[in-house]
Every structure is written in structure tokens, then in C-alpha cells.
PDB file of the backbone (N, CA, C, O) and the ligand in Angstrom, with CONECT records:
HET     ZN  A 101       1
ATOM      1  N   MET A   1     -53.510  20.531 -24.487  1.00  0.00           N
ATOM      2  CA  MET A   1     -52.313  19.726 -24.167  1.00  0.00           C
ATOM      3  C   MET A   1     -52.753  18.483 -23.371  1.00  0.00           C
ATOM      4  O   MET A   1     -53.699  18.532 -22.584  1.00  0.00           O
ATOM      5  N   HIS A   2     -52.067  17.417 -23.591  1.00  0.00           N
ATOM      6  CA  HIS A   2     -52.422  16.145 -22.993  1.00  0.00           C
ATOM      7  C   HIS A   2     -51.290  15.757 -21.926  1.00  0.00           C
ATOM      8  O   HIS A   2     -50.098  15.701 -22.229  1.00  0.00           O
ATOM      9  N   GLU A   3     -51.753  15.516 -20.742  1.00  0.00           N
ATOM     10  CA  GLU A   3     -50.753  15.044 -19.759  1.00  0.00           C
ATOM     11  C   GLU A   3     -50.354  13.586 -20.026  1.00  0.00           C
ATOM     12  O   GLU A   3     -51.197  12.692 -20.103  1.00  0.00           O
ATOM     13  N   THR A   4     -49.068  13.389 -20.159  1.00  0.00           N
ATOM     14  CA  THR A   4     -48.651  12.025 -20.600  1.00  0.00           C
ATOM     15  C   THR A   4     -47.987  11.243 -19.407  1.00  0.00           C
ATOM     16  O   THR A   4     -47.733  10.043 -19.511  1.00  0.00           O
ATOM     17  N   THR A   5     -47.725  11.939 -18.314  1.00  0.00           N
ATOM     18  CA  THR A   5     -47.051  11.214 -17.229  1.00  0.00           C
ATOM     19  C   THR A   5     -48.008  10.756 -16.205  1.00  0.00           C
ATOM     20  O   THR A   5     -47.622  10.023 -15.294  1.00  0.00           O
ATOM     21  N   GLN A   6     -49.278  11.157 -16.302  1.00  0.00           N
ATOM     22  CA  GLN A   6     -50.208  10.751 -15.373  1.00  0.00           C
ATOM     23  C   GLN A   6     -51.366   9.943 -16.034  1.00  0.00           C
ATOM     24  O   GLN A   6     -51.723  10.265 -17.167  1.00  0.00           O
ATOM     25  N   VAL A   7     -51.940   8.959 -15.414  1.00  0.00           N
ATOM     26  CA  VAL A   7     -53.066   8.185 -15.890  1.00  0.00           C
ATOM     27  C   VAL A   7     -54.268   8.647 -15.181  1.00  0.00           C
ATOM     28  O   VAL A   7     -54.310   8.617 -13.951  1.00  0.00           O
ATOM     29  N   GLN A   8     -55.280   9.086 -15.920  1.00  0.00           N
ATOM     30  CA  GLN A   8     -56.507   9.502 -15.340  1.00  0.00           C
ATOM     31  C   GLN A   8     -57.469   8.377 -15.163  1.00  0.00           C
ATOM     32  O   GLN A   8     -57.401   7.375 -15.876  1.00  0.00           O
ATOM     33  N   ALA A   9     -58.377   8.524 -14.215  1.00  0.00           N
ATOM     34  CA  ALA A   9     -59.373   7.540 -14.053  1.00  0.00           C
ATOM     35  C   ALA A   9     -60.193   7.435 -15.341  1.00  0.00           C
ATOM     36  O   ALA A   9     -60.631   8.429 -15.920  1.00  0.00           O
ATOM     37  N   GLY A  10     -60.368   6.232 -15.740  1.00  0.00           N
ATOM     38  CA  GLY A  10     -61.124   6.101 -16.955  1.00  0.00           C
ATOM     39  C   GLY A  10     -60.273   6.093 -18.249  1.00  0.00           C
ATOM     40  O   GLY A  10     -60.752   5.744 -19.329  1.00  0.00           O
ATOM     41  N   ASP A  11     -59.094   6.460 -18.105  1.00  0.00           N
ATOM     42  CA  ASP A  11     -58.180   6.532 -19.236  1.00  0.00           C
ATOM     43  C   ASP A  11     -57.640   5.040 -19.429  1.00  0.00           C
ATOM     44  O   ASP A  11     -56.932   4.477 -18.594  1.00  0.00           O
ATOM     45  N   ASP A  12     -58.049   4.483 -20.601  1.00  0.00           N
ATOM     46  CA  ASP A  12     -57.712   3.064 -20.760  1.00  0.00           C
ATOM     47  C   ASP A  12     -56.724   2.787 -21.854  1.00  0.00           C
ATOM     48  O   ASP A  12     -56.737   1.738 -22.498  1.00  0.00           O
ATOM     49  N   THR A  13     -55.833   3.797 -22.051  1.00  0.00           N
ATOM     50  CA  THR A  13     -54.818   3.715 -23.043  1.00  0.00           C
ATOM     51  C   THR A  13     -53.894   2.496 -22.669  1.00  0.00           C
ATOM     52  O   THR A  13     -53.275   2.486 -21.604  1.00  0.00           O
ATOM     53  N   PRO A  14     -53.825   1.508 -23.547  1.00  0.00           N
ATOM     54  CA  PRO A  14     -53.052   0.296 -23.254  1.00  0.00           C
ATOM     55  C   PRO A  14     -51.526   0.551 -23.043  1.00  0.00           C
ATOM     56  O   PRO A  14     -50.847  -0.222 -22.368  1.00  0.00           O
ATOM     57  N   ARG A  15     -51.046   1.590 -23.605  1.00  0.00           N
ATOM     58  CA  ARG A  15     -49.582   1.888 -23.487  1.00  0.00           C
ATOM     59  C   ARG A  15     -49.341   2.875 -22.394  1.00  0.00           C
ATOM     60  O   ARG A  15     -48.226   3.386 -22.290  1.00  0.00           O
ATOM     61  N   ALA A  16     -50.312   3.181 -21.567  1.00  0.00           N
ATOM     62  CA  ALA A  16     -50.071   4.103 -20.455  1.00  0.00           C
ATOM     63  C   ALA A  16     -49.005   3.598 -19.564  1.00  0.00           C
ATOM     64  O   ALA A  16     -48.890   2.392 -19.344  1.00  0.00           O
ATOM     65  N   SER A  17     -48.225   4.483 -19.046  1.00  0.00           N
ATOM     66  CA  SER A  17     -47.262   4.126 -18.023  1.00  0.00           C
ATOM     67  C   SER A  17     -47.486   4.774 -16.783  1.00  0.00           C
ATOM     68  O   SER A  17     -47.890   5.937 -16.792  1.00  0.00           O
ATOM     69  N   GLY A  18     -47.270   4.152 -15.669  1.00  0.00           N
ATOM     70  CA  GLY A  18     -47.495   4.664 -14.352  1.00  0.00           C
ATOM     71  C   GLY A  18     -47.146   3.743 -13.254  1.00  0.00           C
ATOM     72  O   GLY A  18     -46.297   2.867 -13.417  1.00  0.00           O
ATOM     73  N   TRP A  19     -47.763   3.910 -12.162  1.00  0.00           N
ATOM     74  CA  TRP A  19     -47.474   3.155 -10.921  1.00  0.00           C
ATOM     75  C   TRP A  19     -48.189   1.872 -10.947  1.00  0.00           C
ATOM     76  O   TRP A  19     -49.406   1.889 -11.133  1.00  0.00           O
ATOM     77  N   CYS A  20     -47.526   0.689 -10.769  1.00  0.00           N
ATOM     78  CA  CYS A  20     -48.192  -0.527 -10.552  1.00  0.00           C
ATOM     79  C   CYS A  20     -48.361  -0.764  -9.067  1.00  0.00           C
ATOM     80  O   CYS A  20     -47.366  -0.771  -8.342  1.00  0.00           O
ATOM     81  N   SER A  21     -49.528  -0.949  -8.600  1.00  0.00           N
ATOM     82  CA  SER A  21     -49.771  -1.089  -7.107  1.00  0.00           C
ATOM     83  C   SER A  21     -49.388  -2.487  -6.703  1.00  0.00           C
ATOM     84  O   SER A  21     -49.245  -2.716  -5.502  1.00  0.00           O
ATOM     85  N   TRP A  22     -49.210  -3.440  -7.585  1.00  0.00           N
ATOM     86  CA  TRP A  22     -48.955  -4.765  -7.220  1.00  0.00           C
ATOM     87  C   TRP A  22     -47.455  -5.100  -6.972  1.00  0.00           C
ATOM     88  O   TRP A  22     -47.107  -5.814  -6.031  1.00  0.00           O
ATOM     89  N   HIS A  23     -46.612  -4.566  -7.835  1.00  0.00           N
ATOM     90  CA  HIS A  23     -45.191  -4.776  -7.606  1.00  0.00           C
ATOM     91  C   HIS A  23     -44.518  -3.505  -7.087  1.00  0.00           C
ATOM     92  O   HIS A  23     -43.305  -3.426  -6.888  1.00  0.00           O
ATOM     93  N   SER A  24     -45.403  -2.506  -6.880  1.00  0.00           N
ATOM     94  CA  SER A  24     -44.867  -1.242  -6.217  1.00  0.00           C
ATOM     95  C   SER A  24     -43.697  -0.713  -7.089  1.00  0.00           C
ATOM     96  O   SER A  24     -42.572  -0.580  -6.607  1.00  0.00           O
ATOM     97  N   GLY A  25     -43.973  -0.420  -8.356  1.00  0.00           N
ATOM     98  CA  GLY A  25     -43.035   0.218  -9.249  1.00  0.00           C
ATOM     99  C   GLY A  25     -43.667   0.804 -10.442  1.00  0.00           C
ATOM    100  O   GLY A  25     -44.843   0.567 -10.719  1.00  0.00           O
ATOM    101  N   ASN A  26     -42.923   1.557 -11.147  1.00  0.00           N
ATOM    102  CA  ASN A  26     -43.442   2.106 -12.390  1.00  0.00           C
ATOM    103  C   ASN A  26     -43.362   1.040 -13.473  1.00  0.00           C
ATOM    104  O   ASN A  26     -42.448   0.215 -13.497  1.00  0.00           O
ATOM    105  N   ALA A  27     -44.328   1.079 -14.353  1.00  0.00           N
ATOM    106  CA  ALA A  27     -44.374   0.098 -15.475  1.00  0.00           C
ATOM    107  C   ALA A  27     -45.109   0.714 -16.680  1.00  0.00           C
ATOM    108  O   ALA A  27     -45.845   1.695 -16.570  1.00  0.00           O
ATOM    109  N   GLU A  28     -44.861   0.077 -17.828  1.00  0.00           N
ATOM    110  CA  GLU A  28     -45.666   0.563 -18.972  1.00  0.00           C
ATOM    111  C   GLU A  28     -46.784  -0.424 -19.271  1.00  0.00           C
ATOM    112  O   GLU A  28     -46.686  -1.602 -18.928  1.00  0.00           O
ATOM    113  N   GLY A  29     -47.827   0.045 -19.897  1.00  0.00           N
ATOM    114  CA  GLY A  29     -48.907  -0.841 -20.191  1.00  0.00           C
ATOM    115  C   GLY A  29     -49.803  -1.170 -19.056  1.00  0.00           C
ATOM    116  O   GLY A  29     -50.451  -2.217 -19.030  1.00  0.00           O
ATOM    117  N   ILE A  30     -49.843  -0.209 -18.045  1.00  0.00           N
ATOM    118  CA  ILE A  30     -50.658  -0.470 -16.883  1.00  0.00           C
ATOM    119  C   ILE A  30     -52.155  -0.253 -17.222  1.00  0.00           C
ATOM    120  O   ILE A  30     -52.494   0.542 -18.099  1.00  0.00           O
ATOM    121  N   ARG A  31     -52.979  -0.932 -16.552  1.00  0.00           N
ATOM    122  CA  ARG A  31     -54.450  -0.755 -16.716  1.00  0.00           C
ATOM    123  C   ARG A  31     -55.039  -0.463 -15.372  1.00  0.00           C
ATOM    124  O   ARG A  31     -54.534  -0.939 -14.355  1.00  0.00           O
ATOM    125  N   LEU A  32     -56.095   0.310 -15.345  1.00  0.00           N
ATOM    126  CA  LEU A  32     -56.853   0.514 -14.190  1.00  0.00           C
ATOM    127  C   LEU A  32     -57.611  -0.809 -13.698  1.00  0.00           C
ATOM    128  O   LEU A  32     -58.350  -1.417 -14.472  1.00  0.00           O
ATOM    129  N   ILE A  33     -57.419  -1.195 -12.491  1.00  0.00           N
ATOM    130  CA  ILE A  33     -58.008  -2.454 -12.023  1.00  0.00           C
ATOM    131  C   ILE A  33     -59.155  -2.149 -11.046  1.00  0.00           C
ATOM    132  O   ILE A  33     -60.269  -2.656 -11.177  1.00  0.00           O
ATOM    133  N   THR A  34     -58.844  -1.332 -10.101  1.00  0.00           N
ATOM    134  CA  THR A  34     -59.924  -1.042  -9.032  1.00  0.00           C
ATOM    135  C   THR A  34     -59.985   0.432  -8.683  1.00  0.00           C
ATOM    136  O   THR A  34     -58.972   1.126  -8.604  1.00  0.00           O
ATOM    137  N   VAL A  35     -61.187   0.871  -8.481  1.00  0.00           N
ATOM    138  CA  VAL A  35     -61.411   2.193  -7.951  1.00  0.00           C
ATOM    139  C   VAL A  35     -61.995   2.013  -6.529  1.00  0.00           C
ATOM    140  O   VAL A  35     -63.007   1.328  -6.379  1.00  0.00           O
ATOM    141  N   TYR A  36     -61.410   2.586  -5.530  1.00  0.00           N
ATOM    142  CA  TYR A  36     -61.965   2.462  -4.234  1.00  0.00           C
ATOM    143  C   TYR A  36     -62.163   3.832  -3.533  1.00  0.00           C
ATOM    144  O   TYR A  36     -61.470   4.808  -3.818  1.00  0.00           O
ATOM    145  N   GLU A  37     -63.099   3.850  -2.645  1.00  0.00           N
ATOM    146  CA  GLU A  37     -63.386   5.126  -1.983  1.00  0.00           C
ATOM    147  C   GLU A  37     -62.906   5.106  -0.560  1.00  0.00           C
ATOM    148  O   GLU A  37     -63.019   4.072   0.099  1.00  0.00           O
ATOM    149  N   GLN A  38     -62.383   6.184  -0.057  1.00  0.00           N
ATOM    150  CA  GLN A  38     -61.954   6.280   1.306  1.00  0.00           C
ATOM    151  C   GLN A  38     -62.832   7.342   2.001  1.00  0.00           C
ATOM    152  O   GLN A  38     -62.594   8.548   1.944  1.00  0.00           O
ATOM    153  N   GLY A  39     -63.890   6.775   2.678  1.00  0.00           N
ATOM    154  CA  GLY A  39     -64.745   7.698   3.373  1.00  0.00           C
ATOM    155  C   GLY A  39     -65.253   8.800   2.529  1.00  0.00           C
ATOM    156  O   GLY A  39     -65.820   8.572   1.460  1.00  0.00           O
ATOM    157  N   SER A  40     -65.051  10.032   3.009  1.00  0.00           N
ATOM    158  CA  SER A  40     -65.506  11.172   2.241  1.00  0.00           C
ATOM    159  C   SER A  40     -64.362  11.777   1.491  1.00  0.00           C
ATOM    160  O   SER A  40     -64.504  12.830   0.868  1.00  0.00           O
ATOM    161  N   GLY A  41     -63.168  11.089   1.545  1.00  0.00           N
ATOM    162  CA  GLY A  41     -61.981  11.615   0.864  1.00  0.00           C
ATOM    163  C   GLY A  41     -61.973  11.378  -0.590  1.00  0.00           C
ATOM    164  O   GLY A  41     -63.039  11.102  -1.140  1.00  0.00           O
ATOM    165  N   SER A  42     -60.856  11.457  -1.284  1.00  0.00           N
ATOM    166  CA  SER A  42     -60.779  11.407  -2.678  1.00  0.00           C
ATOM    167  C   SER A  42     -60.713   9.922  -3.207  1.00  0.00           C
ATOM    168  O   SER A  42     -60.870   9.643  -4.396  1.00  0.00           O
ATOM    169  N   GLY A  43     -60.491   9.086  -2.314  1.00  0.00           N
ATOM    170  CA  GLY A  43     -60.419   7.640  -2.712  1.00  0.00           C
ATOM    171  C   GLY A  43     -59.138   7.448  -3.504  1.00  0.00           C
ATOM    172  O   GLY A  43     -58.199   8.235  -3.388  1.00  0.00           O
ATOM    173  N   GLY A  44     -59.109   6.382  -4.321  1.00  0.00           N
ATOM    174  CA  GLY A  44     -57.929   6.082  -5.057  1.00  0.00           C
ATOM    175  C   GLY A  44     -58.123   5.082  -6.143  1.00  0.00           C
ATOM    176  O   GLY A  44     -59.195   4.491  -6.270  1.00  0.00           O
ATOM    177  N   HIS A  45     -57.139   4.888  -6.900  1.00  0.00           N
ATOM    178  CA  HIS A  45     -57.202   3.993  -7.992  1.00  0.00           C
ATOM    179  C   HIS A  45     -55.987   2.982  -8.013  1.00  0.00           C
ATOM    180  O   HIS A  45     -54.851   3.373  -7.743  1.00  0.00           O
ATOM    181  N   LEU A  46     -56.244   1.763  -8.320  1.00  0.00           N
ATOM    182  CA  LEU A  46     -55.156   0.749  -8.346  1.00  0.00           C
ATOM    183  C   LEU A  46     -54.932   0.399  -9.778  1.00  0.00           C
ATOM    184  O   LEU A  46     -55.857   0.038 -10.507  1.00  0.00           O
ATOM    185  N   PHE A  47     -53.678   0.509 -10.179  1.00  0.00           N
ATOM    186  CA  PHE A  47     -53.235   0.121 -11.554  1.00  0.00           C
ATOM    187  C   PHE A  47     -52.302  -1.093 -11.494  1.00  0.00           C
ATOM    188  O   PHE A  47     -51.508  -1.252 -10.568  1.00  0.00           O
ATOM    189  N   ALA A  48     -52.427  -1.912 -12.486  1.00  0.00           N
ATOM    190  CA  ALA A  48     -51.445  -3.090 -12.530  1.00  0.00           C
ATOM    191  C   ALA A  48     -50.956  -3.234 -13.926  1.00  0.00           C
ATOM    192  O   ALA A  48     -51.666  -2.993 -14.902  1.00  0.00           O
ATOM    193  N   CYS A  49     -49.657  -3.656 -13.994  1.00  0.00           N
ATOM    194  CA  CYS A  49     -48.932  -3.877 -15.271  1.00  0.00           C
ATOM    195  C   CYS A  49     -49.394  -5.271 -15.817  1.00  0.00           C
ATOM    196  O   CYS A  49     -50.046  -6.064 -15.138  1.00  0.00           O
ATOM    197  N   GLY A  50     -49.014  -5.485 -17.047  1.00  0.00           N
ATOM    198  CA  GLY A  50     -49.322  -6.791 -17.688  1.00  0.00           C
ATOM    199  C   GLY A  50     -48.888  -8.015 -16.884  1.00  0.00           C
ATOM    200  O   GLY A  50     -49.703  -8.878 -16.556  1.00  0.00           O
ATOM    201  N   PRO A  51     -47.658  -8.075 -16.587  1.00  0.00           N
ATOM    202  CA  PRO A  51     -47.175  -9.299 -15.849  1.00  0.00           C
ATOM    203  C   PRO A  51     -47.882  -9.482 -14.527  1.00  0.00           C
ATOM    204  O   PRO A  51     -48.147 -10.624 -14.153  1.00  0.00           O
ATOM    205  N   CYS A  52     -48.212  -8.405 -13.778  1.00  0.00           N
ATOM    206  CA  CYS A  52     -48.921  -8.538 -12.509  1.00  0.00           C
ATOM    207  C   CYS A  52     -50.359  -8.944 -12.785  1.00  0.00           C
ATOM    208  O   CYS A  52     -50.904  -9.746 -12.026  1.00  0.00           O
ATOM    209  N   ARG A  53     -51.016  -8.426 -13.847  1.00  0.00           N
ATOM    210  CA  ARG A  53     -52.337  -8.873 -14.178  1.00  0.00           C
ATOM    211  C   ARG A  53     -52.465 -10.373 -14.418  1.00  0.00           C
ATOM    212  O   ARG A  53     -53.412 -11.057 -14.030  1.00  0.00           O
ATOM    213  N   LYS A  54     -51.369 -10.825 -15.123  1.00  0.00           N
ATOM    214  CA  LYS A  54     -51.358 -12.218 -15.477  1.00  0.00           C
ATOM    215  C   LYS A  54     -51.072 -13.090 -14.188  1.00  0.00           C
ATOM    216  O   LYS A  54     -51.694 -14.128 -13.965  1.00  0.00           O
ATOM    217  N   GLU A  55     -50.154 -12.629 -13.416  1.00  0.00           N
ATOM    218  CA  GLU A  55     -49.795 -13.397 -12.219  1.00  0.00           C
ATOM    219  C   GLU A  55     -50.923 -13.522 -11.272  1.00  0.00           C
ATOM    220  O   GLU A  55     -51.152 -14.576 -10.679  1.00  0.00           O
ATOM    221  N   HIS A  56     -51.646 -12.425 -11.126  1.00  0.00           N
ATOM    222  CA  HIS A  56     -52.738 -12.351 -10.083  1.00  0.00           C
ATOM    223  C   HIS A  56     -54.132 -12.566 -10.679  1.00  0.00           C
ATOM    224  O   HIS A  56     -55.142 -12.548  -9.975  1.00  0.00           O
ATOM    225  N   GLY A  57     -54.149 -12.759 -11.938  1.00  0.00           N
ATOM    226  CA  GLY A  57     -55.479 -12.941 -12.549  1.00  0.00           C
ATOM    227  C   GLY A  57     -56.431 -11.729 -12.435  1.00  0.00           C
ATOM    228  O   GLY A  57     -57.627 -11.846 -12.168  1.00  0.00           O
ATOM    229  N   LEU A  58     -55.826 -10.600 -12.651  1.00  0.00           N
ATOM    230  CA  LEU A  58     -56.575  -9.318 -12.500  1.00  0.00           C
ATOM    231  C   LEU A  58     -57.294  -9.028 -13.778  1.00  0.00           C
ATOM    232  O   LEU A  58     -56.771  -9.265 -14.867  1.00  0.00           O
ATOM    233  N   VAL A  59     -58.525  -8.502 -13.649  1.00  0.00           N
ATOM    234  CA  VAL A  59     -59.329  -8.112 -14.804  1.00  0.00           C
ATOM    235  C   VAL A  59     -59.440  -6.542 -14.772  1.00  0.00           C
ATOM    236  O   VAL A  59     -59.909  -5.936 -13.809  1.00  0.00           O
ATOM    237  N   PRO A  60     -58.995  -5.978 -15.845  1.00  0.00           N
ATOM    238  CA  PRO A  60     -59.044  -4.466 -15.921  1.00  0.00           C
ATOM    239  C   PRO A  60     -60.472  -3.996 -15.663  1.00  0.00           C
ATOM    240  O   PRO A  60     -61.451  -4.615 -16.082  1.00  0.00           O
ATOM    241  N   PHE A  61     -60.540  -2.902 -14.972  1.00  0.00           N
ATOM    242  CA  PHE A  61     -61.821  -2.242 -14.596  1.00  0.00           C
ATOM    243  C   PHE A  61     -62.741  -2.110 -15.858  1.00  0.00           C
ATOM    244  O   PHE A  61     -63.930  -2.425 -15.826  1.00  0.00           O
ATOM    245  N   ALA A  62     -62.149  -1.653 -16.899  1.00  0.00           N
ATOM    246  CA  ALA A  62     -62.978  -1.491 -18.133  1.00  0.00           C
ATOM    247  C   ALA A  62     -63.530  -2.812 -18.736  1.00  0.00           C
ATOM    248  O   ALA A  62     -64.510  -2.824 -19.481  1.00  0.00           O
ATOM    249  N   ASP A  63     -62.854  -3.904 -18.374  1.00  0.00           N
ATOM    250  CA  ASP A  63     -63.308  -5.280 -18.943  1.00  0.00           C
ATOM    251  C   ASP A  63     -64.145  -6.017 -18.000  1.00  0.00           C
ATOM    252  O   ASP A  63     -64.566  -7.142 -18.269  1.00  0.00           O
ATOM    253  N   GLN A  64     -64.418  -5.372 -16.825  1.00  0.00           N
ATOM    254  CA  GLN A  64     -65.283  -6.118 -15.840  1.00  0.00           C
ATOM    255  C   GLN A  64     -66.689  -5.931 -16.280  1.00  0.00           C
ATOM    256  O   GLN A  64     -67.030  -4.899 -16.859  1.00  0.00           O
ATOM    257  N   PRO A  65     -67.530  -6.919 -16.017  1.00  0.00           N
ATOM    258  CA  PRO A  65     -68.947  -6.860 -16.334  1.00  0.00           C
ATOM    259  C   PRO A  65     -69.730  -5.663 -15.635  1.00  0.00           C
ATOM    260  O   PRO A  65     -70.936  -5.515 -15.833  1.00  0.00           O
TER     261      PRO A  65
HETATM  262 ZN    ZN A 101     -46.746  -4.872 -11.792  1.00  0.00          ZN2+
END
């Protein structure tokens, strides 16, 4: 079975829906932008939707050099 309501790290499905960290709301078509680490904790992932990527000039994690 495939979890459809959660976006996993490294999952780069363009139609994924989930939480956009930039406008603080759910959106479709979000992409993973940043992976950060919090000390020895689990860290986190920041996702952004299309409009926010455009507005803030964000480059998806998978598209970064
Ligand atoms: Zn957004």
C-alpha cells in the first residue's frame, strides 16, 4: 500500500499534496525544498507549493546542484 496523504523525504511526485511551509497551508503540487537537521533530533523537511516557489525563487531540493 502506498501512503497518499503524506509526502516522504525524497518523494518527488509533482502532484503530491501536503503542507506548504511558506504560506502555512495545505497545497497540491508541493515540492521538497530544504532538509534541515535539528541537533540529534529528527530534523525536518520544508515543502513549497508552485506559487510560493515562483514568488520566492525556490529551487526544489531534487533540482539543486
Ligand atoms: Zn505555498
